[in-house]
SEMARFI-811178 format. One record per residue (C-alpha): residue number from 1; y, z, x; residue in one letter. Coordinates in Angstrom, 3 decimals. Each point is the difference from the previous one (the first is absolute). Example, Ala and Ser with C-alpha at 12.3 -4.5 7.8 and 13.67 -1.06 7.14 Angstrom:
BEGIN
<ronu k="1" c2="-4.500" c3="7.800" c1="12.300" r="a"/>
<ronu k="2" c2="3.440" c3="-0.660" c1="1.370" r="s"/>
//
This chain:
BEGIN
<ronu k="1" c2="2.256" c3="13.499" c1="-2.987" r="m"/>
<ronu k="2" c2="-3.790" c3="-1.423" c1="0.441" r="r"/>
<ronu k="3" c2="-2.705" c3="2.959" c1="0.685" r="a"/>
<ronu k="4" c2="-1.555" c3="-3.000" c1="0.928" r="d"/>
<ronu k="5" c2="-0.847" c3="-1.515" c1="2.843" r="s"/>
<ronu k="6" c2="2.087" c3="-3.523" c1="0.369" r="i"/>
<ronu k="7" c2="-1.362" c3="-3.302" c1="1.822" r="n"/>
<ronu k="8" c2="2.826" c3="-2.466" c1="1.069" r="i"/>
<ronu k="9" c2="-0.886" c3="-3.310" c1="2.066" r="l"/>
<ronu k="10" c2="2.588" c3="-0.563" c1="1.768" r="l"/>
<ronu k="11" c2="-0.503" c3="-4.703" c1="0.967" r="v"/>
<ronu k="12" c2="2.474" c3="0.789" c1="3.224" r="e"/>
<ronu k="13" c2="-0.386" c3="-2.851" c1="3.082" r="d"/>
<ronu k="14" c2="3.362" c3="2.053" c1="1.357" r="n"/>
<ronu k="15" c2="-1.679" c3="3.366" c1="2.280" r="p"/>
<ronu k="16" c2="3.092" c3="1.885" c1="0.412" r="a"/>
<ronu k="17" c2="1.304" c3="-0.636" c1="-3.599" r="d"/>
<ronu k="18" c2="-3.893" c3="1.662" c1="-1.494" r="a"/>
<ronu k="19" c2="0.371" c3="2.938" c1="2.314" r="e"/>
<ronu k="20" c2="4.006" c3="0.373" c1="-1.213" r="l"/>
<ronu k="21" c2="-1.370" c3="-0.402" c1="-3.957" r="t"/>
<ronu k="22" c2="-2.582" c3="2.236" c1="1.776" r="r"/>
<ronu k="23" c2="1.824" c3="2.927" c1="0.983" r="l"/>
<ronu k="24" c2="2.346" c3="0.179" c1="-2.895" r="a"/>
<ronu k="25" c2="-2.557" c3="-0.127" c1="-2.758" r="m"/>
<ronu k="26" c2="-0.896" c3="3.282" c1="2.479" r="e"/>
<ronu k="27" c2="3.104" c3="1.123" c1="-0.258" r="d"/>
<ronu k="28" c2="-0.217" c3="0.372" c1="-3.380" r="v"/>
<ronu k="29" c2="-2.787" c3="2.084" c1="-0.367" r="k"/>
<ronu k="30" c2="-1.358" c3="-1.552" c1="-3.146" r="m"/>
<ronu k="31" c2="-3.816" c3="-0.233" c1="-0.323" r="v"/>
<ronu k="32" c2="-1.387" c3="-3.393" c1="0.955" r="n"/>
<ronu k="33" c2="-1.875" c3="-2.058" c1="2.978" r="s"/>
<ronu k="34" c2="1.176" c3="-2.330" c1="1.688" r="l"/>
<ronu k="35" c2="-1.976" c3="-3.551" c1="0.302" r="h"/>
<ronu k="36" c2="1.838" c3="-2.252" c1="2.189" r="v"/>
<ronu k="37" c2="-1.483" c3="-4.287" c1="1.226" r="v"/>
<ronu k="38" c2="1.924" c3="-2.403" c1="1.661" r="s"/>
<ronu k="39" c2="-0.579" c3="-3.304" c1="-1.904" r="d"/>
<ronu k="40" c2="-1.404" c3="-1.667" c1="-3.259" r="g"/>
<ronu k="41" c2="-3.653" c3="-0.336" c1="1.050" r="v"/>
<ronu k="42" c2="-0.443" c3="3.366" c1="0.812" r="v"/>
<ronu k="43" c2="1.790" c3="1.354" c1="-3.173" r="a"/>
<ronu k="44" c2="-2.085" c3="-1.901" c1="-1.785" r="m"/>
<ronu k="45" c2="-2.784" c3="1.298" c1="1.897" r="d"/>
<ronu k="46" c2="0.881" c3="3.411" c1="-0.728" r="f"/>
<ronu k="47" c2="0.265" c3="-0.944" c1="-3.413" r="l"/>
<ronu k="48" c2="-3.546" c3="-0.916" c1="-1.397" r="y"/>
<ronu k="49" c2="-1.317" c3="2.029" c1="2.758" r="h"/>
<ronu k="50" c2="-1.961" c3="-2.213" c1="2.382" r="r"/>
<ronu k="51" c2="-0.734" c3="0.017" c1="3.806" r="g"/>
<ronu k="52" c2="1.456" c3="4.002" c1="1.505" r="e"/>
<ronu k="53" c2="2.218" c3="0.870" c1="-3.693" r="f"/>
<ronu k="54" c2="-3.792" c3="-0.133" c1="-1.922" r="a"/>
<ronu k="55" c2="0.608" c3="3.557" c1="-0.475" r="d"/>
<ronu k="56" c2="4.477" c3="-0.435" c1="-0.536" r="a"/>
<ronu k="57" c2="1.364" c3="1.529" c1="-3.039" r="p"/>
<ronu k="58" c2="1.123" c3="-1.684" c1="-2.863" r="r"/>
<ronu k="59" c2="4.277" c3="-0.061" c1="0.383" r="p"/>
<ronu k="60" c2="1.941" c3="1.555" c1="-1.885" r="d"/>
<ronu k="61" c2="3.386" c3="-1.769" c1="1.292" r="l"/>
<ronu k="62" c2="0.146" c3="-3.497" c1="1.603" r="i"/>
<ronu k="63" c2="3.338" c3="0.235" c1="2.353" r="l"/>
<ronu k="64" c2="-0.181" c3="-3.652" c1="1.524" r="l"/>
<ronu k="65" c2="1.376" c3="-2.339" c1="2.606" r="d"/>
<ronu k="66" c2="1.053" c3="-2.928" c1="-1.256" r="l"/>
<ronu k="67" c2="-0.285" c3="-1.879" c1="4.094" r="n"/>
<ronu k="68" c2="-3.857" c3="0.547" c1="0.732" r="l"/>
<ronu k="69" c2="-2.263" c3="-1.588" c1="2.214" r="p"/>
<ronu k="70" c2="-3.047" c3="-1.569" c1="-0.321" r="r"/>
<ronu k="71" c2="0.850" c3="0.462" c1="-3.399" r="k"/>
<ronu k="72" c2="3.861" c3="0.211" c1="-2.065" r="d"/>
<ronu k="73" c2="0.506" c3="2.743" c1="-2.590" r="g"/>
<ronu k="74" c2="1.173" c3="-2.597" c1="-2.264" r="r"/>
<ronu k="75" c2="-3.883" c3="-0.778" c1="0.243" r="e"/>
<ronu k="76" c2="-1.630" c3="3.241" c1="0.276" r="v"/>
<ronu k="77" c2="2.609" c3="0.925" c1="-3.591" r="l"/>
<ronu k="78" c2="-0.912" c3="-3.534" c1="-1.833" r="a"/>
<ronu k="79" c2="-4.016" c3="1.294" c1="0.831" r="e"/>
<ronu k="80" c2="0.908" c3="3.800" c1="-0.879" r="v"/>
<ronu k="81" c2="1.568" c3="-1.658" c1="-3.631" r="k"/>
<ronu k="82" c2="-2.900" c3="-1.666" c1="-0.278" r="a"/>
<ronu k="83" c2="-3.382" c3="2.054" c1="0.473" r="d"/>
<ronu k="84" c2="-0.566" c3="2.015" c1="-3.430" r="e"/>
<ronu k="85" c2="-1.064" c3="3.025" c1="1.857" r="s"/>
<ronu k="86" c2="3.213" c3="0.050" c1="2.747" r="l"/>
<ronu k="87" c2="2.498" c3="-1.174" c1="-2.727" r="k"/>
<ronu k="88" c2="1.232" c3="3.255" c1="-1.138" r="a"/>
<ronu k="89" c2="0.711" c3="1.632" c1="3.248" r="i"/>
<ronu k="90" c2="4.011" c3="0.346" c1="-0.048" r="p"/>
<ronu k="91" c2="1.263" c3="-2.171" c1="3.344" r="i"/>
<ronu k="92" c2="3.581" c3="0.476" c1="1.638" r="v"/>
<ronu k="93" c2="1.300" c3="-2.999" c1="2.345" r="v"/>
<ronu k="94" c2="1.300" c3="1.498" c1="2.887" r="l"/>
<ronu k="95" c2="2.041" c3="-2.845" c1="1.912" r="t"/>
<ronu k="96" c2="2.292" c3="-1.045" c1="2.770" r="s"/>
<ronu k="97" c2="0.356" c3="-2.775" c1="-2.688" r="s"/>
<ronu k="98" c2="3.538" c3="-0.242" c1="-2.122" r="s"/>
<ronu k="99" c2="-0.093" c3="-3.619" c1="-1.018" r="a"/>
<ronu k="100" c2="-0.288" c3="-0.148" c1="-3.459" r="e"/>
<ronu k="101" c2="-2.764" c3="-2.328" c1="-0.256" r="e"/>
<ronu k="102" c2="-2.181" c3="2.278" c1="1.289" r="d"/>
<ronu k="103" c2="0.989" c3="2.274" c1="-2.926" r="i"/>
<ronu k="104" c2="-0.690" c3="-2.055" c1="-2.390" r="l"/>
<ronu k="105" c2="-3.400" c3="-1.175" c1="1.171" r="r"/>
<ronu k="106" c2="-1.055" c3="3.102" c1="0.512" r="t"/>
<ronu k="107" c2="0.949" c3="1.488" c1="-3.312" r="y"/>
<ronu k="108" c2="-2.147" c3="-2.782" c1="-1.777" r="k"/>
<ronu k="109" c2="-2.339" c3="0.730" c1="2.684" r="l"/>
<ronu k="110" c2="0.100" c3="3.409" c1="-2.532" r="h"/>
<ronu k="111" c2="0.969" c3="2.508" c1="3.264" r="a"/>
<ronu k="112" c2="1.162" c3="3.180" c1="-1.977" r="n"/>
<ronu k="113" c2="3.027" c3="0.367" c1="2.608" r="a"/>
<ronu k="114" c2="2.238" c3="-2.006" c1="2.296" r="y"/>
<ronu k="115" c2="1.439" c3="1.599" c1="3.035" r="i"/>
<ronu k="116" c2="1.745" c3="-1.319" c1="3.610" r="s"/>
<ronu k="117" c2="-0.518" c3="2.397" c1="2.630" r="k"/>
<ronu k="118" c2="3.193" c3="1.547" c1="1.135" r="p"/>
<ronu k="119" c2="1.041" c3="-1.058" c1="4.049" r="v"/>
<ronu k="120" c2="1.419" c3="3.861" c1="0.079" r="d"/>
<ronu k="121" c2="-3.125" c3="2.655" c1="1.006" r="l"/>
<ronu k="122" c2="1.439" c3="2.104" c1="-2.508" r="e"/>
<ronu k="123" c2="0.185" c3="-1.965" c1="-2.752" r="q"/>
<ronu k="124" c2="-3.317" c3="-1.605" c1="0.400" r="f"/>
<ronu k="125" c2="-1.290" c3="4.280" c1="0.008" r="i"/>
<ronu k="126" c2="1.607" c3="0.071" c1="-2.894" r="r"/>
<ronu k="127" c2="-0.916" c3="-3.175" c1="-1.925" r="v"/>
<ronu k="128" c2="-3.701" c3="0.856" c1="0.948" r="v"/>
<ronu k="129" c2="0.987" c3="3.805" c1="-0.774" r="r"/>
<ronu k="130" c2="0.617" c3="-1.334" c1="-3.900" r="s"/>
<ronu k="131" c2="-2.680" c3="-2.036" c1="-0.712" r="i"/>
<ronu k="132" c2="-1.590" c3="3.159" c1="0.884" r="e"/>
<ronu k="133" c2="1.518" c3="1.680" c1="-2.480" r="e"/>
<ronu k="134" c2="-0.176" c3="-1.850" c1="-2.656" r="f"/>
<ronu k="135" c2="-3.412" c3="-1.301" c1="0.144" r="w"/>
<ronu k="136" c2="-1.205" c3="2.781" c1="0.615" r="i"/>
<ronu k="137" c2="1.346" c3="2.795" c1="-1.640" r="a"/>
<ronu k="138" c2="1.683" c3="-1.761" c1="-2.531" r="i"/>
<ronu k="139" c2="-2.101" c3="-3.041" c1="-1.009" r="v"/>
<ronu k="140" c2="-2.806" c3="0.181" c1="-1.831" r="k"/>
<ronu k="141" c2="-3.134" c3="-2.343" c1="1.756" r="l"/>
<ronu k="142" c2="-2.607" c3="-1.353" c1="-1.126" r="p"/>
<ronu k="143" c2="-3.453" c3="2.003" c1="-0.252" r="p"/>
<ronu k="144" c2="-1.573" c3="0.097" c1="3.213" r="k"/>
<ronu k="145" c2="-3.106" c3="-1.878" c1="-2.030" r="h"/>
<ronu k="146" c2="1.647" c3="-3.312" c1="0.171" r="g"/>
//
């Protein structure tokens, strides 16, 4: 496990799913800070340090829902991966869609992983724990400076 703090940006418009994700991560006891935003426009404000996010940390990992208000997850993914200063940040798509076209399109936009949210509560918690354990305990993330 990394000794330094891991910053995770969760882009999720469903408050119940956001809270479940938070609880699952707290339960695993991994070292991290979870920042939650509810739409794609706010996600980009966070990433570009605009407005209230002027002091926001650079995320080490982004968990991204696809179906978001104002700017959907596909647009966020495309914008992040097209930006030289952001594209190294791993993005895990965590969404309710299991449509083949969504899976293919997000990988073509350079998502690092695609996970369909289980509808069962215990399975959802297990998935979130697995994401955290893999991306924080096993994977070597890019350096914080980008």
